[in-house]
C-alpha positions in Angstrom: -240.3 -229.9 -87.2 -242.0 -228.0 -89.9 -244.7 -228.9 -92.0 -245.5 -227.0 -95.6 -247.9 -227.9 -98.5 -247.7 -225.8 -101.4 -249.3 -225.7 -104.9 -246.7 -225.9 -107.8 -248.3 -225.6 -111.1 -250.7 -229.2 -111.3 -248.8 -230.4 -108.2 -249.0 -230.3 -104.7 -245.6 -230.4 -102.7 -245.9 -231.4 -98.8 -242.6 -231.2 -97.1 -242.0 -232.5 -93.9 -238.5 -231.4 -92.2 -237.0 -232.3 -88.8 -233.8 -231.1 -87.1 -232.8 -234.2 -85.8 -229.3 -236.1 -86.4 -230.3 -237.0 -90.4 -229.7 -240.1 -92.0 -226.4 -241.8 -93.3 -225.4 -241.3 -97.3 -225.2 -245.0 -97.4 -228.6 -245.5 -95.9 -230.4 -243.1 -98.1 -231.2 -245.2 -101.2 -232.3 -248.5 -99.1 -235.2 -246.3 -97.0 -238.1 -247.0 -99.1 -237.0 -250.8 -99.0 -239.4 -253.3 -96.9 -238.1 -254.1 -93.7 -235.4 -251.8 -94.0 -234.1 -249.9 -90.7 -231.4 -247.5 -91.1 -230.5 -247.3 -87.0 -229.6 -251.1 -85.9 -229.6 -249.1 -82.0 -233.3 -248.7 -82.7 -233.7 -252.3 -83.6 -235.3 -253.3 -80.0 -238.1 -250.6 -80.5 -241.4 -251.4 -82.3 -241.8 -251.2 -85.8 -241.7 -253.5 -88.6 -239.6 -250.9 -91.2 -242.8 -251.1 -93.6 -244.2 -247.4 -93.1 -242.0 -245.6 -95.9 -242.4 -248.7 -98.0 -246.0 -248.2 -97.7 -246.0 -244.4 -97.7 -244.1 -244.5 -101.1 -246.8 -247.3 -102.8 -249.2 -244.9 -101.7 -247.9 -241.7 -103.4 -247.3 -243.5 -106.5 -250.7 -245.2 -106.3 -251.5 -241.3 -106.5 -249.3 -240.7 -109.1 -246.9 -238.9 -107.4 -243.2 -238.9 -106.0 -241.3 -239.0 -102.7 -237.9 -238.6 -101.3 -235.9 -238.0 -98.7 -232.6 -235.4 -98.2 -230.3 -234.8 -95.8 -230.3 -231.3 -94.4 -226.9 -229.1 -94.5 -227.3 -228.4 -90.5 -228.7 -231.7 -89.2 -232.3 -233.7 -90.1 -233.9 -234.7 -92.9 -236.7 -233.2 -95.2 -239.2 -235.4 -96.8 -241.0 -234.2 -99.9 -244.3 -235.8 -101.5 -245.6 -234.5 -104.6 -249.2 -235.5 -105.7 -250.6 -234.4 -108.9 -253.7 -232.2 -108.3 -255.3 -233.1 -112.1 -257.0 -236.3 -111.7 -256.1 -238.6 -114.4 -258.3 -241.1 -116.1 -257.5 -244.8 -116.1 
């Protein structure tokens, strides 16, 4: 797993990459849905399927974006951008 944080213009880009098995292309659009679990074989493990939904809400509340991509050689990359400039409400 690797983690990076860089400044890109007026945004911070946080990238988390792993080298696991990746995620099915058909599951990618639903990963941020509440209670969604991509891998049914993990359904006996703890967790409610809320983590990515909560992460998306927090990122959006800060004016940012979050997205997940499969890596060509396996694993995924989670990207998060957050504006560095404070916006008035």
